[in-house]
C-alpha positions as CSV (number, residue, x, y, z in Angstrom):
1,X,0.1,0.1,-0.1
2,X,1.8,3.5,-0.7
3,X,1.7,6.1,1.8
4,X,1.3,9.9,0.9
5,X,2.8,11.3,-2.6
6,X,4.3,14.6,-1.5
7,X,4.2,17.3,-4.2
8,X,8.0,18.9,-4.7
9,X,9.4,20.2,-7.2
10,X,13.7,20.0,-7.4
11,X,13.9,23.5,-6.3
12,X,11.7,22.8,-3.7
13,X,13.9,19.9,-2.5
14,X,17.2,21.8,-2.4
15,X,15.5,23.7,0.3
16,X,14.9,21.3,2.1
17,X,18.0,19.9,1.7
18,X,19.3,23.2,2.5
19,X,17.0,22.8,5.9
20,X,17.7,19.3,6.9
21,X,21.8,19.9,6.7
22,X,22.1,23.3,8.3
23,X,19.1,23.9,9.8
24,X,16.6,25.8,10.8
25,X,17.3,29.6,9.2
26,X,15.9,33.0,7.7
27,X,15.6,33.4,3.5
28,X,19.2,35.2,3.6
29,X,20.6,31.7,5.2
30,X,19.1,30.0,2.8
31,X,19.8,31.8,-0.3
32,X,23.8,31.9,1.0
33,X,23.6,27.6,1.3
34,X,22.4,27.4,-2.0
35,X,25.1,30.1,-3.0
36,X,27.5,27.6,-2.0
37,X,25.7,24.6,-3.6
38,X,26.2,26.2,-6.8
39,X,22.6,27.3,-6.9
40,X,22.8,31.3,-7.6
41,X,18.9,32.1,-6.6
42,X,17.6,35.7,-5.9
43,X,16.6,36.6,-2.1
44,X,12.8,37.2,-3.4
45,X,12.9,33.3,-5.2
46,X,13.8,31.9,-2.0
47,X,11.7,34.0,-0.2
48,X,8.8,32.6,-2.6
49,X,9.7,29.3,-1.8
50,X,9.9,29.5,1.4
51,X,7.0,31.2,1.2
52,X,5.2,27.9,-0.7
53,X,7.1,25.5,1.4
54,X,4.9,26.8,4.7
55,X,1.8,26.7,2.4
56,X,2.1,22.8,1.5
57,X,3.0,22.5,5.4
58,X,6.4,21.3,4.3
59,X,8.0,24.6,7.1
60,X,7.5,25.8,9.7
61,X,8.3,29.4,10.5
62,X,8.8,31.5,13.6
63,X,8.9,35.5,13.4
64,X,12.9,36.3,15.9
65,X,13.8,39.3,15.5
66,X,13.6,41.1,12.2
67,X,13.5,37.9,10.4
68,X,11.2,34.7,10.3
69,X,13.5,31.6,11.1
70,X,12.1,28.2,8.7
71,X,13.1,25.1,9.8
72,X,12.0,21.6,8.3
73,X,8.5,20.4,9.2
74,X,8.9,17.2,6.5
75,X,11.7,14.3,7.9
76,X,14.2,13.3,5.3
77,X,13.7,9.9,6.1
78,X,9.3,10.3,5.6
79,X,10.3,12.0,2.1
80,X,12.5,9.7,1.1
81,X,9.9,6.6,2.3
82,X,7.2,8.1,-0.2
83,X,9.7,9.0,-3.6
84,X,11.2,5.1,-2.9
85,X,7.6,3.8,-2.8
86,X,6.6,6.3,-5.7
87,X,9.9,4.9,-8.0
88,X,9.1,1.0,-6.2
89,X,5.1,1.1,-8.0
90,X,6.3,3.4,-11.4
91,X,9.4,1.3,-12.2
92,X,9.0,-2.1,-10.4
93,X,5.2,-3.1,-9.7
94,X,6.2,-2.5,-5.8
95,X,8.7,-5.1,-5.7
96,X,11.5,-4.2,-3.5
97,X,13.4,-6.4,-4.1
98,X,14.8,-5.8,-8.2
99,X,15.6,-1.9,-6.9
100,X,17.8,-3.5,-3.8
101,X,19.2,-5.5,-6.8
102,X,19.8,-2.5,-9.2
103,X,21.2,-0.7,-7.4
104,X,24.1,-3.6,-5.6
105,X,24.6,-4.1,-8.9
106,X,25.1,-0.1,-10.3
107,X,25.9,2.2,-7.3
108,X,29.5,1.9,-5.1
109,X,28.4,1.3,-1.6
110,X,30.9,2.5,0.9
111,X,32.1,-0.9,3.0
112,X,29.6,0.8,6.2
113,X,26.9,0.9,3.9
114,X,27.7,-3.2,2.9
115,X,28.7,-3.9,6.6
116,X,25.2,-2.2,7.0
117,X,23.6,-3.9,4.5
118,X,25.3,-7.1,5.1
119,X,23.6,-7.3,8.6
120,X,20.3,-5.9,7.1
121,X,20.4,-9.3,5.5
122,X,21.8,-11.0,8.0
123,X,18.9,-10.2,10.4
124,X,16.3,-11.3,7.8
125,X,17.7,-14.4,7.9
126,X,17.2,-14.4,11.4
127,X,13.8,-13.5,11.9
128,X,12.6,-15.8,8.9
């Protein structure tokens, strides 16, 4: 069964990534972080994106001093789960195994990621 699908554009997702990784901040801080990531956007554009994200209930704002401070209202994990679920449904008819196999075959995994994957496999074997 699919969970909720979150309607986020690529630019909105970039803004959310800044808030997840850098923590809460005013428009200028978010804009500067986007600039450091190679996204040259105007202050008013970032302000508009944050306002839209707040309307969609992906971020919350808090008036502190002279500026609003924005923080994520949804976790990266929730968005990730939703997007993965959508991908599973669209490409693999809801079956996770083929997606995992495709990732393992085509993507380079760090040693700690391989260890985590092995632990999950061991746990699944023990539970079955």
